[in-house]
C-alpha positions in Angstrom: 0.6 -11.9 4.6 0.1 -9.1 2.1 -3.4 -10.3 1.3 -4.3 -10.5 5.0 -2.9 -7.0 5.6 -5.0 -5.7 2.6 -8.1 -7.5 3.9 -7.6 -6.1 7.4 -7.2 -2.6 6.0 -10.4 -2.8 3.9 -12.3 -4.2 6.9 -11.2 -1.3 9.0 -12.2 1.2 6.4 -15.6 -0.5 6.0 -16.1 -0.3 9.8 -15.2 3.4 9.9 -17.7 4.1 7.0 -20.4 2.1 8.9 -19.7 4.1 12.1 -19.8 7.4 10.3 -23.1 6.6 8.7 -24.6 5.4 12.0 -23.5 8.7 13.7 -25.3 10.8 11.1 -28.9 11.9 11.6 -31.5 11.5 8.7 -31.1 15.3 8.2 -27.3 14.9 7.7 -27.8 12.2 5.2 -30.3 14.3 3.2 -28.1 17.4 3.3 -25.2 15.3 1.8 -27.3 14.0 -1.1 -26.0 16.1 -3.9 -28.0 14.4 -6.6 -31.3 15.2 -4.8 -30.5 18.9 -4.6 -29.3 19.0 -8.2 -32.6 17.5 -9.3 -34.6 20.1 -7.3 -32.5 23.0 -8.6 -32.8 21.7 -12.2 -36.6 21.6 -11.9 -36.7 25.1 -10.5 -34.5 26.5 -13.3 -36.6 24.6 -15.9 -39.7 26.3 -14.6 -38.1 29.8 -14.7 -39.2 32.1 -17.6 -36.6 34.5 -18.9 -37.1 37.4 -21.4 -34.8 35.5 -23.8 -33.3 32.0 -23.8 -30.8 31.8 -20.9 -28.4 29.0 -20.4 -27.3 28.2 -16.8 -24.9 25.5 -15.6 -24.4 24.7 -11.9 -22.6 22.7 -9.4 -23.9 21.8 -5.9 -21.3 21.6 -3.1 -23.1 20.3 0.0 -20.0 20.3 2.2 -19.6 24.0 1.6 -23.3 24.7 1.7 -22.8 26.5 -1.6 -24.1 26.4 -5.2 -22.0 27.6 -8.0 -23.7 28.8 -11.2 -22.5 30.1 -14.6 -24.9 32.0 -16.7 -24.6 32.9 -20.4 -25.6 36.5 -20.5 -27.0 38.3 -23.5 -24.9 40.6 -25.6 -25.7 44.3 -25.4 -26.4 44.2 -29.2 -29.5 42.1 -28.6 -31.0 44.6 -26.1 -33.9 46.8 -27.3 -32.3 50.1 -28.5 -35.4 52.2 -29.0 -38.9 52.9 -27.6 -42.1 53.2 -29.6 -44.8 55.5 -28.3 -48.1 56.9 -29.5 -48.2 60.6 -30.1 -50.4 62.9 -28.0 -53.2 62.8 -30.7 -53.1 59.0 -30.7 -52.7 59.0 -34.5 -49.1 58.1 -35.0 -46.4 55.7 -33.7 -43.2 57.6 -32.8 -39.8 55.9 -32.7 -37.5 57.1 -29.9 -34.0 55.7 -30.1 -32.2 55.2 -26.8 -28.9 57.1 -26.2 -25.8 54.9 -25.9 -25.6 55.9 -22.2 -29.2 54.8 -21.6 -28.6 51.5 -23.5 -25.5 50.7 -21.4 -27.3 51.5 -18.2 -30.2 49.3 -19.1 -27.9 46.4 -20.1 -26.0 46.8 -16.8 -29.2 46.5 -14.8 -30.3 43.5 -16.8 -27.1 41.5 -16.3 -26.9 42.4 -12.6 -30.6 41.4 -12.3 -29.9 38.0 -13.9 -27.4 37.2 -11.2 -29.7 38.5 -8.4 -32.6 36.4 -9.7 -30.6 33.2 -9.9 -29.3 33.7 -6.4 -32.9 34.1 -5.2 -34.0 31.0 -7.1 -31.3 28.9 -5.5 -31.8 30.1 -1.9 -35.6 29.7 -2.2 -35.2 26.2 -3.5 -32.3 24.7 -1.5 -31.4 25.0 2.2 -27.9 26.3 1.6 -26.1 29.4 2.8 -24.2 30.7 -0.2 -24.6 31.1 -3.9 -21.8 32.1 -6.3 -23.1 33.3 -9.7 -20.8 34.2 -12.6 -21.9 35.7 -15.9 -20.2 35.5 -19.2 -20.8 36.8 -22.7 -19.6 35.7 -26.1 -17.2 38.0 -28.0 -15.4 37.7 -31.3 -11.6 37.3 -31.0 -10.3 39.4 -33.9 -7.0 37.6 -33.7 -8.4 34.2 -34.3 -11.9 34.8 -35.7 -13.5 32.5 -33.1 -16.2 33.3 -30.6 -14.8 33.2 -27.1 -16.4 33.3 -23.6 -15.6 36.3 -21.5 -16.7 36.7 -17.8 -17.9 40.2 -17.0 -19.6 39.7 -13.6 -19.3 37.4 -10.6 -20.9 37.6 -7.2 -21.0 35.6 -4.0 -24.4 35.9 -2.2 -25.3 34.8 1.3 -28.7 33.9 2.7 -28.8 36.6 5.4 -28.0 39.3 2.9 -30.7 38.1 0.5 -33.3 38.0 3.3 -32.6 41.7 3.9 -34.2 42.6 0.5 -37.8 43.9 0.5 -39.5 41.3 -1.7 -42.8 43.2 -1.5 -41.1 46.1 -3.4 -38.8 44.4 -5.9 -39.6 46.8 -8.6 -37.9 49.6 -6.6 -34.7 47.6 -6.1 -31.7 48.6 -8.3 -29.9 45.3 -9.1 -26.6 47.1 -9.5 -26.8 48.6 -6.0 -28.2 45.3 -4.6 -25.1 43.3 -5.7 -22.8 45.9 -4.1 -24.0 44.6 -0.7 -22.3 41.3 -1.5 -18.8 40.2 -2.7 -19.0 41.3 -6.3 -16.2 41.1 -8.8 -16.6 43.3 -11.9 -14.7 45.9 -14.0 -17.5 48.3 -14.9 -16.8 51.9 -15.8 -18.9 54.9 -14.6 -20.6 54.8 -18.0 -21.5 51.0 -17.6 -18.9 49.6 -20.0 -17.8 46.1 -18.9 -14.3 44.6 -19.1 -13.3 41.0 -18.7 -12.7 39.6 -15.2 -11.5 36.5 -13.5 -14.7 35.0 -11.9 -14.9 33.7 -8.3 -13.7 30.1 -8.4 -15.3 26.9 -7.1 -13.7 27.3 -3.7 -15.6 29.5 -1.3 -14.0 32.8 -0.4 -11.3 32.8 -3.1 -11.0 34.6 -6.5 
């Protein structure tokens, strides 16, 4: 009797699965194929050229029409901290160190730009509505002596908001201001000093 009950239950489940598949259109089946979209995104990321080596991990959630990405951001210490120019006579190379304020502002625009670029890559590659990108850096824990990851920036982008950007004039877009149009999580001072945050989680709409 127990074996028959189990067989009957399994038969019912198989029938439900068969009916669900038959009710889905070819488009529904494609949109549910997570592996396919992960392969497309992986190819797009592999073809992306960054100023420095940039590591990105991701998770595709077809049911939420969302892609979640984590990006290992550079440290401010590796950013160029000076400018070299030719003097007016063209006879000498002059070194002009950046001020700490200028360096922090440049770094802030760079890391905001990394998140904005990744959102653009995802939405131009995959037919989803949302992208959640979180950026972390490595820092030395003086208590333990180990390098630890620390999130400093996290943002949830949507397709309609990204379509509102002027892609014919990207050089004039300030990445810091651009992210403020979306749900951005950060603790950045007025002088562009970042503090650790709790990034947006893998559930849409929550922190």
